[in-house]
N, C-alpha and C positions, 0 to 999 in steps of 0.2 A: 052781665056784671057779676063779679065774684061776691059771694056772701062773706061778711066779716067773720073772723074766728077769734076766739079768746086764747091768746098765747099762754096765759097762766094756766088755763085748764089743760092744755096739751102738756106743758112742762110738768105739772103735778102728776100726770099719768106715766111719765117716763121713769124707768129705773136708772140707777147710776150707770149701769152697763149701756143702756140706750143713749144716755147723754154722752158717754165716752165715744160711742160709735158715731153719733151726730157730729161731735167736734172733729173727730178723725176725718169724716166725710168732707167737711167744709174747711179744714185746716188751712188750705191754700188761700182762703178768702178772709181769714181772721188775722188781725194785727193787734198788738198790745202797745199802748202808748205809755211811756214811763218818763218821769221827770228826771232831767239830768242837771238841772241848775235852777236858779231862781225864776228865770223866764224862758227856760229851754226845755225841750222834751225830744225824745226820739221814739221811733216806732220800730218794734221788733216783730219779725215773723215768728210763727210757731215753729218749733223744732220739726224738721222734715222726717226724722226717724220715729220719734215718739212725741207727737204734739200734746198729748195728755195721757194721764194714767190714773187709775183708781188708787187712792192713798187713804186707806181706812174707809170712812164713810163720805169722803170728799173726792173731788176731782182735782188733780194737780195739773196745772197748765204749764207747759214747758216752752219757753221762748228761746230762739236760737242765739240771740245776742246778749242775754242777761248778764253774763259774766265777762263780757268783753271789756278789758281795762281801758280801752280808748274811749269808751262812752260812759265810764263810771263818773258819777258826780264828784266834783273837786272836794267837797267837804267830807265825803265818806272815806273812812279808812286812813286818813292822813296821820293822825296821832293815836291810832288805835293800837294798844299794846298787843292785841291778839294777832296782829299782822307782822309783828317783829319776830325775828328768829334769834 
């Protein structure tokens, strides 16, 4: 029988570079769920080329479908002056 281990202890020992490498290694098994409506959500895969990258002292997670207009929530960007040319 496997001995239990404390995930928090392992995570606290990892550097930001180690975490980036870990996410890169398992990126094909990680999905991001995001809300697309009141009772709807969609799942995105991590980006195939750059699933994550170091951004300052944080890890930036890059999903493949985040800016796909076909899955954008209806309420977002409709009357937003920033989107008008």
